[in-house]
C-alpha positions as CSV (number, residue, x, y, z in Angstrom):
1,M,-0.5,-0.2,0.1
2,S,1.3,3.3,-1.4
3,N,1.9,6.2,1.6
4,N,-0.7,9.1,0.5
5,T,0.7,11.4,3.8
6,N,2.9,13.5,1.1
7,L,0.4,14.2,-1.9
8,S,-2.1,16.4,-2.2
9,P,-5.7,17.0,-1.8
10,D,-5.8,16.8,-5.3
11,E,-4.0,13.8,-6.2
12,I,-5.4,12.3,-4.0
13,K,-8.2,12.7,-5.3
14,Y,-6.7,12.1,-8.5
15,Q,-6.2,8.7,-6.8
16,Q,-9.2,8.1,-6.0
17,A,-10.4,8.6,-9.0
18,I,-8.9,5.8,-10.9
19,K,-9.5,3.6,-8.5
20,R,-13.3,4.5,-8.7
21,V,-12.4,3.9,-12.5
22,K,-11.0,1.1,-12.7
23,K,-14.2,-0.9,-10.5
24,I,-16.3,0.5,-12.5
25,K,-14.6,-0.3,-16.0
26,G,-14.3,-4.0,-14.5
27,F,-18.1,-4.4,-14.1
28,Y,-18.2,-3.6,-17.6
29,T,-16.2,-6.0,-18.2
30,H,-18.1,-8.4,-16.3
31,A,-21.4,-6.8,-17.7
32,V,-19.6,-7.5,-21.6
33,V,-18.4,-11.3,-20.9
34,Y,-21.8,-11.8,-19.0
35,V,-23.5,-11.2,-22.5
36,V,-21.3,-12.6,-24.3
37,I,-20.5,-15.9,-23.4
38,N,-24.7,-16.5,-21.8
39,I,-25.8,-16.0,-25.6
40,A,-22.9,-18.5,-26.6
41,L,-24.5,-20.8,-24.4
42,I,-28.1,-20.3,-24.8
43,F,-27.6,-20.9,-28.5
44,S,-25.5,-23.9,-27.9
45,K,-28.8,-25.1,-26.2
46,I,-31.1,-24.4,-28.2
47,H,-32.4,-27.2,-30.6
48,F,-33.7,-27.4,-34.3
49,S,-36.3,-30.1,-35.2
50,G,-37.0,-31.3,-39.3
51,N,-40.2,-28.6,-39.1
52,G,-38.3,-25.3,-38.4
53,N,-38.9,-24.6,-34.7
54,W,-36.6,-24.9,-31.9
55,D,-37.1,-25.9,-28.5
56,F,-35.5,-24.1,-25.7
57,E,-36.4,-25.4,-22.0
58,L,-36.6,-22.8,-19.2
59,R,-33.1,-24.8,-16.8
60,D,-31.1,-24.2,-20.2
61,L,-31.4,-20.6,-18.7
62,S,-30.2,-21.3,-15.0
63,T,-26.3,-20.4,-15.3
64,A,-27.1,-16.9,-17.1
65,F,-29.5,-16.5,-14.2
66,F,-27.2,-17.7,-11.6
67,W,-24.3,-15.6,-12.9
68,G,-27.2,-12.9,-13.2
69,I,-27.3,-12.6,-9.3
70,G,-23.7,-12.4,-9.2
71,L,-23.0,-9.8,-11.7
72,L,-25.8,-7.3,-10.5
73,A,-24.2,-8.4,-6.8
74,H,-20.9,-6.8,-8.2
75,G,-22.9,-3.6,-9.2
76,L,-24.3,-2.9,-6.5
77,S,-21.0,-2.6,-5.1
78,V,-19.7,-0.6,-7.7
79,F,-22.6,2.2,-7.8
80,M,-24.5,1.6,-4.6
81,P,-21.9,3.2,-2.0
82,T,-22.2,6.8,-4.3
83,M,-26.4,7.0,-4.3
84,I,-26.9,5.6,-1.1
85,M,-24.1,7.8,0.5
86,G,-23.7,10.8,-1.1
87,K,-20.4,11.8,-3.7
88,D,-18.6,13.3,-0.6
89,W,-19.2,10.0,2.1
90,E,-16.4,8.1,1.5
91,E,-13.6,11.3,2.2
92,R,-15.9,13.3,4.9
93,K,-15.1,9.5,6.2
94,I,-11.5,9.2,5.6
95,K,-11.4,13.0,7.4
96,E,-13.2,11.9,10.4
97,L,-10.9,9.3,10.8
98,M,-7.9,11.1,10.4
99,E,-9.0,13.4,12.9
100,K,-10.1,10.8,15.1
101,E,-6.6,9.0,15.3
102,K,-4.9,12.3,15.2
103,Q,-7.1,12.4,18.7
104,N,-5.8,9.4,20.0
105,K,-1.8,10.2,19.6
106,W,-1.5,13.3,21.7
107,E,-4.1,11.7,24.2
């Protein structure tokens, strides 16, 4: 872990923005892989009959369903903290914890 004590407030905000962008990029990558793989799985499960009809069973969507739950959890972990706690919550909490640490050092 890097030492942030020598960084200016702008540099700290920049580092936080980099981390946030990486989390968002990770979610979008996960979503694209989810869509591509599940489309391939669905097409592999479709059975065409000789009369032009095709058969597909609901259980063939189980992978998409359970993986979708994981994708939803990933999305919530990336996007919900700012929706619930506000944009500046993290910064306020960091300052609060730093003040408590400073008070504990002097006691």
